[in-house]
DRENKOLTOR-830096 format. One record per residue (C-alpha): x, y, z; residue in one letter. Coordinates in Angstrom, 1 decimal, decimal comma. Layout:
N
       x       y       z  code
       X       Y       Z     A
...
This chain:
678
       x       y       z  code
   -41,9     8,2    18,7     X
   -41,3     8,5    22,4     X
   -38,1    10,3    23,5     X
   -36,7     7,0    25,0     X
   -37,2     5,2    21,6     X
   -35,5     8,1    19,7     X
   -32,5     8,0    22,2     X
   -32,2     4,2    21,7     X
   -32,4     4,5    17,9     X
   -29,6     7,1    18,0     X
   -27,5     5,0    20,2     X
   -28,0     1,9    18,0     X
   -27,1     4,0    14,9     X
   -23,9     5,3    16,7     X
   -22,9     1,7    17,6     X
   -23,6     0,5    14,1     X
   -21,4     3,3    12,6     X
   -18,5     2,4    15,0     X
   -18,9    -1,3    14,1     X
   -18,9    -0,5    10,4     X
   -15,6     1,3    10,7     X
   -14,2    -2,0    11,8     X
   -15,9    -3,8     8,8     X
   -18,3    -5,6    11,2     X
   -21,8    -6,1     9,6     X
   -22,4    -9,8     9,4     X
   -21,9   -12,8    11,7     X
   -19,1   -13,9     9,4     X
   -17,4   -10,5    10,0     X
   -17,6   -10,9    13,7     X
   -16,3   -14,5    13,6     X
   -13,3   -13,4    11,6     X
   -12,6   -10,4    13,8     X
    -9,8   -12,1    15,8     X
    -8,0   -11,0    18,9     X
    -4,8    -9,0    18,9     X
    -3,7   -10,5    22,2     X
    -5,0   -12,1    25,3     X
    -5,2   -11,4    29,0     X
    -5,3   -14,1    31,7     X
    -8,2   -13,5    34,0     X
    -8,5   -17,2    34,9     X
    -6,3   -17,0    38,0     X
    -5,8   -14,8    41,0     X
    -2,3   -13,5    41,7     X
    -1,2   -12,5    45,3     X
     0,1    -8,9    45,5     X
     3,4   -10,2    46,9     X
     3,8   -12,5    43,9     X
     3,1    -9,9    41,2     X
     6,0    -9,2    38,7     X
     6,6    -5,5    37,8     X
     5,4    -4,7    34,3     X
     3,5    -8,1    33,9     X
    -0,3    -7,8    33,7     X
    -2,0    -9,9    36,4     X
    -5,4   -10,2    38,1     X
    -5,8    -9,5    41,9     X
    -8,8   -10,0    44,2     X
    -8,6    -7,2    46,9     X
   -10,5    -5,3    49,5     X
   -10,6    -1,5    49,4     X
    -9,0     0,1    52,5     X
    -9,7     3,7    51,7     X
    -9,9     6,2    48,8     X
    -9,5     9,9    48,2     X
    -9,3    12,6    45,6     X
    -5,8    14,0    45,7     X
    -4,1    16,9    44,0     X
    -0,5    15,9    43,3     X
    -0,1    17,9    41,2     X
    -3,3    17,3    39,2     X
    -6,6    16,0    40,3     X
    -6,6    12,2    40,6     X
    -8,4     9,3    42,4     X
    -6,3     7,3    44,7     X
    -7,4     4,0    46,3     X
    -5,5     1,8    48,7     X
    -6,3    -1,9    48,4     X
    -4,9    -5,1    49,8     X
    -5,1    -8,8    50,1     X
    -3,6   -11,2    52,8     X
    -0,1   -10,7    51,2     X
     0,2    -7,0    50,8     X
    -1,1    -3,5    49,9     X
    -1,0    -1,5    46,6     X
    -2,3     1,7    45,3     X
    -4,7     2,2    42,5     X
    -4,2     5,5    40,6     X
    -6,8     7,1    38,3     X
    -5,7    10,3    36,4     X
    -9,1    10,4    34,6     X
   -12,2     9,1    36,5     X
   -15,9     9,2    36,7     X
   -18,1     9,8    39,9     X
   -19,3     6,2    39,5     X
   -15,8     4,9    39,9     X
   -15,3     7,0    43,0     X
   -18,5     5,7    44,4     X
   -17,4     2,1    43,7     X
   -14,1     2,4    45,4     X
   -15,5     2,8    48,9     X
   -13,8     1,2    51,9     X
   -14,9    -2,4    52,3     X
   -15,7    -3,0    48,7     X
   -14,3    -6,3    47,3     X
   -12,8    -6,0    43,8     X
   -11,2    -8,0    41,1     X
    -8,6    -5,8    39,4     X
    -6,5    -6,3    36,3     X
    -3,4    -4,4    35,3     X
     0,4    -4,0    35,4     X
     2,0    -3,3    38,8     X
     4,8    -0,6    38,9     X
     6,8     0,8    41,7     X
     5,6     4,4    42,4     X
     6,5     7,1    44,8     X
     4,2     5,6    47,4     X
     5,1     2,0    46,7     X
     3,5    -0,6    44,5     X
     0,8     0,9    42,3     X
    -1,4     0,2    39,2     X
    -2,4     3,1    37,0     X
    -5,9     2,9    35,5     X
    -6,6    -0,8    36,3     X
    -9,6    -2,5    34,9     X
   -11,9    -3,5    37,9     X
   -15,3    -4,6    38,9     X
   -17,1    -5,5    42,2     X
   -16,9    -9,2    42,9     X
   -20,4   -10,8    42,8     X
   -21,5   -13,4    45,3     X
   -19,7   -16,7    44,7     X
   -18,4   -15,3    41,3     X
   -16,3   -17,9    39,5     X
   -13,2   -17,3    37,5     X
   -13,4   -17,4    33,7     X
   -12,4   -20,7    32,1     X
   -10,8   -19,1    29,0     X
    -8,2   -16,4    28,4     X
    -9,8   -13,0    27,7     X
    -9,4   -11,8    24,1     X
    -8,5    -8,3    23,4     X
    -9,9    -7,2    20,0     X
    -8,9    -4,4    17,5     X
   -11,4    -1,6    18,1     X
   -12,2     2,0    17,4     X
   -12,9     5,1    19,5     X
   -16,1     4,7    21,6     X
   -16,3     1,0    21,2     X
   -15,3    -0,9    24,4     X
   -13,9    -4,5    24,7     X
   -16,9    -5,6    26,7     X
   -19,3    -4,7    23,8     X
   -17,2    -6,4    21,2     X
   -16,9    -9,5    23,2     X
   -20,6    -9,8    23,7     X
   -21,3    -9,2    20,0     X
   -18,7   -11,7    18,9     X
   -19,9   -14,3    21,4     X
   -23,5   -14,0    20,0     X
   -22,2   -14,3    16,5     X
   -20,2   -17,4    17,3     X
   -23,5   -19,1    18,5     X
   -25,4   -18,1    15,3     X
   -22,8   -18,2    12,6     X
   -22,4   -21,1    10,2     X
   -19,0   -22,6    11,1     X
   -19,1   -25,5     8,7     X
   -15,9   -26,4     6,9     X
   -15,3   -25,4     3,4     X
   -12,3   -27,6     3,0     X
   -12,7   -31,4     2,4     X
   -11,4   -33,6     5,3     X
    -8,8   -35,2     3,0     X
    -7,4   -31,8     2,0     X
    -7,3   -30,6     5,7     X
    -5,4   -33,8     6,6     X
    -3,0   -33,5     3,7     X
    -2,2   -29,8     4,8     X
    -2,2   -30,7     8,5     X
    -4,8   -28,0     9,2     X
    -7,5   -28,2    12,0     X
   -11,2   -27,9    11,3     X
   -12,4   -24,4    10,8     X
   -14,9   -24,3    13,7     X
   -12,3   -25,8    16,1     X
    -9,7   -23,1    15,0     X
   -12,0   -20,2    15,3     X
   -13,4   -21,2    18,6     X
    -9,9   -21,8    20,0     X
    -8,7   -18,3    18,9     X
   -11,7   -16,5    20,4     X
   -11,8   -18,6    23,6     X
    -8,4   -20,3    24,3     X
    -8,1   -22,4    27,5     X
    -5,7   -21,0    30,2     X
    -3,1   -23,7    29,6     X
    -2,3   -22,4    26,1     X
     0,8   -20,4    25,8     X
     0,0   -16,7    25,2     X
     3,3   -16,1    23,5     X
     2,5   -18,7    20,9     X
    -1,0   -17,5    20,3     X
     0,0   -13,9    20,0     X
     2,9   -14,7    17,6     X
     0,4   -16,6    15,5     X
     2,6   -19,7    15,4     X
    -0,2   -22,0    16,2     X
    -2,2   -24,5    14,1     X
    -5,4   -22,5    14,6     X
    -3,7   -19,4    13,4     X
    -2,3   -21,5    10,5     X
    -5,8   -22,4     9,5     X
    -7,0   -18,9     9,5     X
    -4,0   -17,7     7,5     X
    -4,5   -20,4     4,9     X
    -8,2   -19,7     4,5     X
    -7,6   -16,0     4,0     X
    -5,0   -16,6     1,3     X
    -7,4   -19,2    -0,2     X
   -10,2   -16,7    -0,4     X
    -7,9   -14,1    -2,0     X
    -6,7   -16,6    -4,6     X
   -10,3   -17,9    -5,3     X
   -11,4   -14,3    -5,9     X
    -8,6   -13,3    -8,1     X
    -8,6   -16,6   -10,2     X
   -12,3   -16,4   -10,6     X
   -11,9   -12,7   -11,9     X
    -9,2   -14,0   -14,2     X
   -11,4   -16,8   -15,6     X
   -14,3   -14,6   -16,0     X
   -12,3   -12,1   -18,1     X
   -11,0   -14,8   -20,3     X
   -14,5   -15,9   -21,0     X
   -15,5   -12,6   -22,3     X
   -15,1   -11,7   -25,9     X
   -12,6    -9,2   -27,1     X
   -11,4    -8,2   -30,6     X
    -8,5   -10,2   -31,9     X
    -5,9    -7,5   -32,8     X
    -4,5    -9,2   -35,9     X
    -1,2    -7,3   -36,6     X
     0,6    -7,0   -39,9     X
     4,0    -6,1   -38,5     X
     4,2    -3,2   -40,8     X
     4,4    -0,4   -38,2     X
     6,0    -2,4   -35,5     X
     8,7    -3,6   -37,9     X
     9,3     0,0   -39,1     X
     9,6     1,2   -35,5     X
    12,1    -1,5   -34,7     X
    14,3    -0,7   -37,8     X
    14,2     3,1   -37,0     X
    15,3     2,8   -33,4     X
    19,0     3,7   -32,7     X
    19,2     0,7   -30,3     X
    18,3    -3,0   -30,2     X
    15,8    -4,3   -27,8     X
    17,1    -6,3   -24,8     X
    16,2   -10,0   -24,6     X
    13,8    -9,1   -21,8     X
    12,1    -6,5   -24,0     X
    11,8    -8,9   -26,8     X
    10,4   -11,5   -24,5     X
     7,8    -9,2   -23,0     X
     6,9    -7,9   -26,5     X
     6,2   -11,5   -27,7     X
     4,0   -12,2   -24,7     X
     2,0    -9,0   -25,2     X
     1,6    -9,5   -28,9     X
     0,4   -13,0   -28,3     X
    -2,3   -11,8   -25,8     X
    -3,5    -9,1   -28,2     X
    -4,1   -11,7   -30,8     X
    -6,4   -13,7   -28,5     X
   -10,2   -13,4   -28,5     X
   -10,4   -12,4   -24,8     X
    -9,2    -9,3   -23,1     X
    -5,5    -9,0   -22,3     X
    -4,9    -8,2   -18,7     X
    -1,1    -8,0   -18,4     X
     1,3    -6,2   -16,0     X
     4,6    -5,1   -17,5     X
     7,0    -4,5   -14,6     X
    10,6    -3,5   -14,8     X
    13,2    -1,5   -12,9     X
    13,8     2,2   -13,5     X
    15,2     2,6   -17,0     X
    14,5    -0,9   -18,2     X
    12,7     0,3   -21,3     X
     9,0    -0,2   -20,7     X
     8,0     2,7   -22,9     X
     9,3     1,1   -26,2     X
     7,4    -2,1   -25,4     X
     4,3     0,0   -24,8     X
     4,9     1,8   -28,2     X
     5,1    -1,6   -30,0     X
     1,8    -2,7   -28,3     X
     0,1     0,5   -29,4     X
     1,3     0,1   -33,0     X
     0,0    -3,5   -32,9     X
    -3,5    -2,1   -32,1     X
    -3,2     0,5   -34,8     X
    -2,2    -2,1   -37,4     X
    -5,4    -4,0   -36,5     X
    -7,5    -0,9   -37,1     X
    -8,0     0,2   -33,5     X
    -7,0     3,1   -31,3     X
    -4,5     2,9   -28,3     X
    -4,5     5,1   -25,2     X
    -1,8     5,6   -22,6     X
    -2,8     7,2   -19,2     X
    -0,1     8,4   -16,7     X
    -0,7     9,7   -13,2     X
     1,2    13,0   -13,5     X
     1,5    15,6   -16,4     X
     5,3    15,4   -16,3     X
     5,3    11,6   -16,8     X
     2,5    11,8   -19,4     X
     4,4    14,5   -21,4     X
     7,6    12,4   -21,2     X
     5,7     9,5   -22,9     X
     4,1    11,9   -25,4     X
     7,4    13,4   -26,5     X
     9,1    10,0   -26,8     X
     6,2     8,4   -28,7     X
     5,7    11,5   -31,0     X
     9,5    11,4   -31,9     X
     9,4     7,7   -32,7     X
     6,0     7,6   -34,5     X
     6,0    10,9   -36,5     X
     8,5     9,3   -39,0     X
     6,0     6,5   -39,5     X
     3,3     9,0   -40,4     X
     1,3     8,7   -37,2     X
    -0,1    11,6   -35,1     X
     0,0    11,2   -31,4     X
    -2,7    13,1   -29,5     X
    -2,0    14,9   -26,2     X
    -4,9    15,3   -23,8     X
    -4,6    16,7   -20,3     X
    -6,6    18,9   -18,0     X
    -4,3    21,9   -18,4     X
    -4,9    22,3   -22,1     X
    -6,9    25,4   -23,3     X
   -10,5    24,6   -23,9     X
   -10,2    25,1   -27,6     X
    -7,1    22,8   -27,9     X
    -8,7    20,2   -25,6     X
   -12,1    20,2   -27,5     X
   -10,2    19,9   -30,8     X
    -8,3    16,9   -29,4     X
   -11,4    15,2   -28,1     X
   -13,1    15,7   -31,4     X
   -10,2    14,1   -33,4     X
   -10,1    11,1   -30,9     X
   -13,9    10,7   -31,2     X
   -13,8    10,8   -35,0     X
   -11,0     8,2   -35,1     X
    -8,6    10,6   -36,8     X
    -6,0    10,1   -34,1     X
    -4,9     6,5   -33,5     X
    -2,7     7,0   -30,5     X
    -3,6     9,1   -27,5     X
    -1,5    10,0   -24,5     X
    -2,7    11,9   -21,4     X
    -3,6    12,0   -17,7     X
    -6,8    11,5   -15,9     X
    -8,4    13,8   -18,6     X
    -8,6    10,6   -20,8     X
   -11,4     9,2   -18,5     X
   -13,6    12,3   -18,5     X
   -17,1    11,6   -19,5     X
   -16,9    13,7   -22,7     X
   -13,9    11,9   -24,0     X
   -15,2     9,2   -26,5     X
   -13,0     6,9   -28,6     X
   -14,0     5,8   -32,0     X
   -12,5     2,3   -31,6     X
   -10,4     1,9   -28,5     X
    -8,6    -1,5   -28,6     X
    -5,8    -1,1   -26,1     X
    -5,6     0,8   -22,8     X
    -2,3     1,3   -21,1     X
    -1,9     2,6   -17,6     X
     1,5     3,6   -16,4     X
     2,4     3,6   -12,8     X
    -0,9     1,8   -12,3     X
    -0,7     1,6    -8,5     X
    -1,1     5,4    -8,4     X
    -4,6     5,2    -9,9     X
    -7,7     4,2    -8,1     X
    -9,4     1,0    -9,2     X
   -12,4     2,9   -10,6     X
   -10,0     5,1   -12,6     X
    -8,3     2,1   -14,3     X
   -11,6     0,6   -15,1     X
   -12,9     3,8   -16,5     X
   -10,2     3,9   -19,2     X
   -10,6     0,3   -20,2     X
   -14,4     0,7   -20,3     X
   -14,0     3,5   -22,9     X
   -13,5     0,7   -25,4     X
   -15,8    -2,4   -25,7     X
   -13,7    -5,1   -23,9     X
   -10,5    -3,3   -24,6     X
    -7,3    -5,1   -23,9     X
    -5,3    -3,6   -20,9     X
    -1,6    -3,3   -20,2     X
    -0,6    -2,0   -16,8     X
     3,0    -0,8   -16,3     X
     5,0    -0,3   -13,1     X
     8,5     0,8   -12,4     X
     8,3    -0,5    -8,9     X
     9,3    -4,2    -9,2     X
     6,9    -6,4    -7,3     X
     8,3    -9,2    -5,1     X
     7,3   -12,7    -6,1     X
     5,1   -13,5    -3,1     X
     3,2   -10,2    -3,6     X
     2,7   -10,9    -7,3     X
     1,5   -14,4    -6,4     X
    -1,1   -13,0    -4,0     X
    -2,3    -9,5    -4,9     X
    -1,7    -9,8    -8,7     X
    -2,7   -13,4    -9,2     X
    -5,4   -12,3   -11,6     X
    -2,9   -10,7   -14,0     X
    -0,4   -12,1   -16,5     X
     2,9   -10,6   -15,6     X
     5,8    -9,8   -18,0     X
     9,2    -8,8   -16,4     X
    11,9    -6,6   -17,7     X
    14,8    -8,0   -15,6     X
    17,8    -6,4   -17,5     X
    18,8    -2,8   -18,3     X
    19,5    -1,6   -21,8     X
    23,2    -1,3   -22,6     X
    24,8     2,1   -22,0     X
    23,1     2,8   -18,7     X
    25,7     4,2   -16,4     X
    25,8     2,8   -12,8     X
    24,9     5,4   -10,2     X
    27,2     5,7    -7,2     X
    25,2     6,3    -4,0     X
    26,7     8,3    -1,1     X
    25,3     8,9     2,3     X
    26,2    12,3     3,7     X
    25,2    13,8     7,1     X
    23,4    17,2     7,0     X
    26,4    18,8     8,8     X
    28,4    18,4     5,5     X
    26,0    20,3     3,4     X
    28,5    22,9     2,3     X
    30,6    20,1     0,8     X
    27,6    18,8    -1,2     X
    26,9    22,4    -2,4     X
    30,5    22,6    -3,6     X
    30,1    19,2    -5,4     X
    27,0    20,5    -7,2     X
    28,8    23,7    -8,2     X
    31,8    21,6    -9,6     X
    29,4    19,3   -11,6     X
    27,5    22,1   -13,1     X
    30,6    24,3   -14,0     X
    32,0    21,3   -15,9     X
    28,9    21,2   -18,1     X
    26,8    18,6   -16,4     X
    23,4    19,2   -14,7     X
    22,0    18,3   -11,3     X
    18,8    17,8    -9,3     X
    18,2    18,9    -5,7     X
    15,2    17,2    -4,4     X
    13,5    18,7    -1,3     X
    12,3    16,8     1,6     X
     9,1    14,9     1,6     X
     6,7    16,4     4,1     X
     3,6    14,1     4,1     X
     1,7    16,2     6,6     X
     1,5    19,3     4,5     X
     1,8    20,0     0,9     X
     2,0    23,7     1,8     X
     5,0    23,1     4,0     X
     6,7    21,0     1,2     X
     6,2    23,9    -1,2     X
     7,6    26,4     1,4     X
    10,6    24,2     1,9     X
    11,2    23,9    -1,9     X
    11,0    27,7    -2,3     X
    13,4    28,3     0,7     X
    15,9    25,8    -0,8     X
    15,7    27,5    -4,1     X
    16,4    30,8    -2,5     X
    19,3    29,5    -0,4     X
    21,0    27,7    -3,3     X
    20,5    30,7    -5,6     X
    22,4    32,8    -3,0     X
    25,1    30,0    -2,5     X
    25,6    29,4    -6,2     X
    25,1    32,8    -8,0     X
    27,0    31,6   -11,1     X
    24,5    28,9   -11,9     X
    21,2    29,1   -13,6     X
    18,7    27,4   -11,1     X
    15,2    26,4   -11,8     X
    12,3    25,4    -9,4     X
     9,5    22,9   -10,1     X
     6,8    21,7    -7,8     X
     3,2    20,5    -7,9     X
     1,6    23,8    -7,4     X
     3,0    25,4   -10,6     X
     0,6    25,7   -13,4     X
     1,1    23,1   -16,1     X
     2,6    25,7   -18,6     X
     5,0    27,0   -16,0     X
     6,1    23,4   -15,1     X
     6,5    22,5   -18,8     X
     8,6    25,6   -19,4     X
    10,9    24,9   -16,5     X
    11,3    21,2   -17,6     X
    11,9    22,3   -21,2     X
    14,6    24,7   -20,1     X
    16,2    21,9   -18,0     X
    16,1    19,5   -20,9     X
    17,7    22,1   -23,2     X
    20,5    22,8   -20,6     X
    19,4    26,3   -20,1     X
    18,9    25,5   -16,4     X
    21,9    23,8   -14,7     X
    20,4    22,9   -11,3     X
    16,8    21,9   -10,8     X
    15,4    22,3    -7,3     X
    12,3    20,0    -7,2     X
     9,8    18,2    -5,1     X
     8,9    14,6    -5,8     X
     7,1    15,6    -8,9     X
    10,2    14,5   -10,8     X
    10,1    11,0    -9,2     X
     9,0     9,5   -12,6     X
     9,0    10,5   -16,2     X
    12,0    12,8   -16,3     X
    14,7    11,8   -18,8     X
    17,7    14,2   -19,0     X
    20,9    12,3   -20,0     X
    23,1    15,3   -19,2     X
    21,9    15,2   -15,6     X
    24,5    13,2   -13,7     X
    24,1    14,3   -10,1     X
    21,2    14,2    -7,7     X
    21,0    15,5    -4,1     X
    18,1    14,1    -2,0     X
    17,7    16,3     1,1     X
    16,4    14,6     4,3     X
    16,6    11,3     2,5     X
    15,5     9,6     5,8     X
    11,9    10,9     5,2     X
    11,5     9,0     1,9     X
    10,5     5,4     1,4     X
    12,7     2,9    -0,4     X
    10,7     2,9    -3,6     X
    10,8     6,6    -3,8     X
    14,5     6,9    -3,3     X
    15,2     4,2    -5,9     X
    12,8     6,0    -8,4     X
    14,5     9,3    -7,7     X
    17,9     7,9    -8,1     X
    16,9     6,5   -11,5     X
    16,6    10,1   -12,9     X
    20,4    10,1   -13,2     X
    22,8     7,7   -14,9     X
    20,9     8,1   -18,2     X
    23,9     9,4   -20,1     X
    27,5     8,5   -20,6     X
    29,0    10,5   -17,7     X
    29,7     8,9   -14,3     X
    26,6     9,7   -12,1     X
    26,1    10,0    -8,3     X
    23,1    10,3    -6,0     X
    23,9    12,0    -2,6     X
    21,5    11,1     0,2     X
    21,7    14,0     2,7     X
    20,3    12,8     6,1     X
    19,7    14,4     9,5     X
    20,8    12,9    12,8     X
    19,7    11,1    14,8     X
    18,3     8,4    12,5     X
    15,5     6,2    13,6     X
    15,9     2,4    13,3     X
    13,6     2,2    10,2     X
    15,2     5,2     8,4     X
    18,6     3,7     9,1     X
    17,5     0,3     7,6     X
    16,1     2,1     4,4     X
    19,3     4,1     3,8     X
    21,5     1,1     4,4     X
    19,5    -0,9     1,8     X
    19,5     1,9    -0,9     X
    23,2     2,5    -0,3     X
    24,1    -1,2    -0,7     X
    21,8    -2,1    -3,6     X
    20,8    -0,8    -7,1     X
    18,7    -3,9    -7,9     X
    15,1    -2,7    -7,9     X
    13,8    -6,2    -7,3     X
    16,0    -6,7    -4,2     X
    15,0    -3,2    -3,0     X
    11,4    -4,1    -3,5     X
    11,8    -7,3    -1,4     X
    13,3    -5,3     1,4     X
    10,6    -2,6     1,2     X
     8,0    -5,3     1,5     X
     9,7    -6,7     4,5     X
    10,0    -3,3     6,2     X
     6,6    -1,7     5,2     X
     4,2    -4,5     4,2     X
     2,3    -4,7     1,0     X
     0,3    -1,4     1,0     X
     2,7     0,6    -0,9     X
     3,0    -1,9    -3,6     X
    -0,7    -2,5    -4,3     X
    -1,7     1,1    -3,9     X
    -5,4     1,7    -4,6     X
    -5,9    -2,0    -5,5     X
    -6,7    -2,5    -1,8     X
   -10,1    -0,7    -2,6     X
   -11,1    -3,9    -4,4     X
    -9,3    -6,4    -2,3     X
    -8,7    -6,0     1,4     X
    -5,1    -6,1     2,7     X
    -4,3    -9,5     4,3     X
    -5,0    -9,3     8,0     X
    -3,6   -12,5     9,2     X
    -1,6   -14,2     6,5     X
     2,1   -13,4     6,1     X
     3,4   -12,8     2,6     X
     6,8   -14,0     3,7     X
     5,3   -17,5     3,8     X
     5,7   -18,3     0,1     X
     5,0   -22,0     0,7     X
     1,5   -21,2     2,1     X
     0,7   -18,8    -0,8     X
     1,6   -21,6    -3,2     X
    -0,6   -24,0    -1,4     X
    -3,5   -21,6    -1,5     X
    -3,0   -21,0    -5,2     X
    -3,0   -24,8    -6,0     X
    -6,1   -25,4    -3,8     X
    -7,9   -22,5    -5,4     X
    -7,5   -23,9    -8,9     X
    -8,7   -27,3    -7,7     X
   -11,7   -26,0    -5,8     X
   -12,9   -23,8    -8,7     X
   -12,7   -26,8   -11,0     X
   -13,9   -29,6    -8,8     X
   -15,9   -27,9    -5,9     X
   -17,4   -24,6    -7,1     X
   -20,1   -24,6    -4,3     X
   -17,4   -25,0    -1,6     X
   -15,4   -22,2    -3,3     X
   -18,5   -20,0    -3,3     X
   -19,2   -20,6     0,4     X
   -15,6   -19,8     1,2     X
   -15,6   -16,5    -0,6     X
   -19,0   -15,6     1,0     X
   -17,5   -16,1     4,4     X
   -14,2   -14,2     3,8     X
   -15,1   -11,5     1,2     X
   -18,9   -11,1     1,4     X
   -19,8    -8,9    -1,5     X
   -16,4    -7,2    -1,7     X
   -15,2    -8,7    -5,0     X
   -16,7    -6,3    -7,5     X
   -13,6    -4,2    -8,0     X
   -11,2    -7,0    -8,7     X
   -11,8    -6,5   -12,4     X
    -9,5    -3,5   -12,4     X
């Protein structure tokens, strides 16, 4: 192959790679790659009429140019029109630009004018030499989301070609469009890529326009179609009916030292009904911190055992998995049931023995971490797979556990309450049970905001609580950039508190500890042999120590709302009055201030979740589910009415117009539906 051909091929591959990073492969992808904003190159502004800080286009002649050193090397060009003169400043430039900016050249430039030391100037304007009788564009110029090395001109050219080739036929019937007051798809798309100059940019960019409304509806509709189709497909598959006798579930309920709340009873009835159906259960059990999900999961597992099947519970961390294991073992041992414990930290002999018992069907209930989905782990007859804190697992991991059993029923659990609009969109393929009340006896937790400067007072408060017989947590700051830095901070905090509080027995737990060391520290804390536990966020879920009534979260401004709420839920589990002290450093940013205000004012996990969604968007809630379903790019989850409309239309289309539904899905999702089964 000639050298020129090799270079062209390499260039094409590089371009394809950059486009792929933006998800641009097909004409439909380009058509739906919509502008972030627009620039008005349809008119020429006189220099004297330019508004500082407002982007505008000028047609000018180059007066002179030079390379100056003030203080760094830069290219300066004086240009002017009949109304005035301004300076073009380039801090980074190429020889070709210097060559173009020769005296006498006529240019069109676009940029924001500012007042500099030498008068009016534009830094790094976009410019080109005006061609003979070159006319002005008839449309606003779109500015697209891009990636390093991919220029706007290239994107515009590729999108323009795609618009000419792509099928822009409508997937919505005219009567439906009219009822929803939506424009035709082709008209909306062309309008967004090439808006006329008389359209208000502010309205376009705020997405409060009928064309944007159509795109937002179509995106939500594609999401709903995909999820509802996955839901229908699952219900069409066969699954074992788990016919229960109520012998084990009844015995557990009689042995418990508490009564189920009405919410727990309702959730348990919904799950039991699902398990008795001839298609796989796919249910999400969500509830606030301490709402009692584990006992509902235990009843579901016993239901499976009564029907002659095994049940497995997988948790994302060893601390959480062990918490479940201890609770289940304590509840089920009196019923004569063995609970298997399977985790990566087990010694090989113990692990192999546990795997053998599970494979032989000798152990009906299995609890563990990711170790449950290792290839060598085989179940004799898995009927129910439970995944706790399911958003922390990847889609493939959740699928892997369920697929250990032939069409096993699946129950996902989450202690992060999911706002209604999010559940309607990202979890529309699941049935949802909600635990919306706390068991009696949970002590309200008082939340206090304390500035870092009063740290000594907080240390004194910890000392007082521990000396009176209670226990406390001290959570170290979240340092997302570096696990090593987070560990260093935890160790330094442990050393400092040990010096400040020599009378107390202080323990340290973090993610780098070996499993046996971590377990030993936690066991000592549970037994009240350790009074103060210094920890990283490994204790966020799964730690239940009723005697711990005080928590200090250092640098609370670095944590998300969901994490703060989860951490706070580690206290208030006993009868003593409990408190959570949020230590923060000044100055506070606007987002951090908003988070701390919300967590201070509310203990309602659902309200906190709604605010978290408003502040941060849906990514944190859906976790790795986005691997199977793209995050919404254009639709707004605050628009519950539009989500409801999309749900209703999706049901109608799947029933009455399956071909139109298929065309709509192909346009919006292409082949990216395969992981929605998770």
